[in-house]
N, C-alpha and C positions, 0 to 999 in steps of 0.2 A: 514262635517255637523253633528251637534248633534241634535238628537230628544229626547224629554224628556218624551214621553209616547207611549204606544201602538197605541193610536189614531193618534199621529203625524207620527209614522212609517207607518201606513196604509194609511194615507193621502198622504205622499210622494210617496208611491208605486202607489196609485190611480192616481196621477198626471202623473207618468210615463206610466201607463197602458192606459191612455187616448191618449197618443201620438203614441202608437203602431198601425201599420196598417197591420201586417201579414208578416211572414217570419223571424221575429226576434227570437233570442235565448238569454235567460237571465240566467246567471249562478249566483246562490246565494251562497256566502261563509260566513262562520261564525261558531263559536263553537256551541255545543249542547245548545239549548234553547236561542240562541241569537236573534232569530226573523225571521229566513228564511221563515218559513211557514206563519207567520204573514205578511211578505212582499208579499208573493204569494197571500194571501187573498186580500190585497190592490190592487195588479195588476189586479186580477180577477174583483174586483169592478170597476176599471177603464175601463175594457173591457166590462162592462155591464153584467157580470155573476152574477146571483142572487142565484145560488146554494151555499150551504155551502161548503167551501173549507177547507179541512184538509190534514194533512200530509199523503202522500202515502208511508210511510216508510215500511209497510208490504206488500203492493200490488205493489210497485215500480212505478206505474203510475196511474194517474187519469186524465180524460179529461173533459173539461167543455166548453159549447158553450155560447158565449156572444151575446149581442144584436146587435152587428155590424157584425154578421156572421163570427166572428173569433173564432177559437177553441184554448183554452189554454191546452196544454199537460204538466202536472206537474209531474216531476220525483223526487224521493228521493232515492239516492243510498247509504245511510248510512250503510246498512247491506250487500251491494253487494261487494263481493270480486272478482268475475269473471263476467264481463258484458255479456259474451256470446251473446245471441240473442238480448239483449237490445241495443247493438251497431247498429244493423241493424234497429231496431225499431226507434231509435232516428234519424238515418240518413234519413230514409224515411219521418219522421215527419218534418224534417228540409227543405225538398223540397217543402212542401205545402205552397203556398203563402197566405193562410188564417189561417195558424198555428202560434201560439206563443209557443215556447218551453221554459219551465222553469225547471232548473235542480239544485237540492240541492245535495251536496256531489258529485261533478262531476269528481273527480280524476280518477275513473276507466274508464271513457268514454271521457276523455279530448281529445284524438286523433280524435274523431268523431266530436267534437264541432267546429263550424266555428271560424276562428280568429276574424271575425267581430261580436262578441257577446257583449252583455251588461253584464259587471261583476259588481255585487253589493256585497260589503264587509260590514258585520254588526259586529261590535265589542262592547263588554261591555265597559262601562266607569267606571273607578275605583271609588269606594266609592259612586256611584250613581246607585243602582240596576235597576232602571226603564229606565235609559238613555242608548242610543246607539249612537255610532259614525258610520255614514254611509259614505262610499266612493263608488263612482261608475264611471265607464268608459264606455261610449257608444260603443267604439270600431269601430264606423262607420266613 
């Protein structure tokens, strides 16, 4: 699927966010600047989160509570070489039935993520700087 603007990308994520009920894990894949955090913002909107969602690349994790009593745990492991205690943190979060786990740059913790996760790939479209190709697999 091709989206032609940031608004369309957020809208697509919003629609996915509205369908989540808790216990899901969403892995966001894409190059730097492709729109992973923008997608996370749309997911949050779909979960009824009104707080500003931004990249947790320096803090590694940020959590947000939505209007449907769901908590989105947003991780960004771009700078993480050794996951250490983060493996346990993610594993614990995945067990909460009211948690939605969203992970950017998941390579270092892939062994902890469930096989039944939603994988969203965001790719640049050649010669169209605002456009993105979105592929996702619900894994369920």
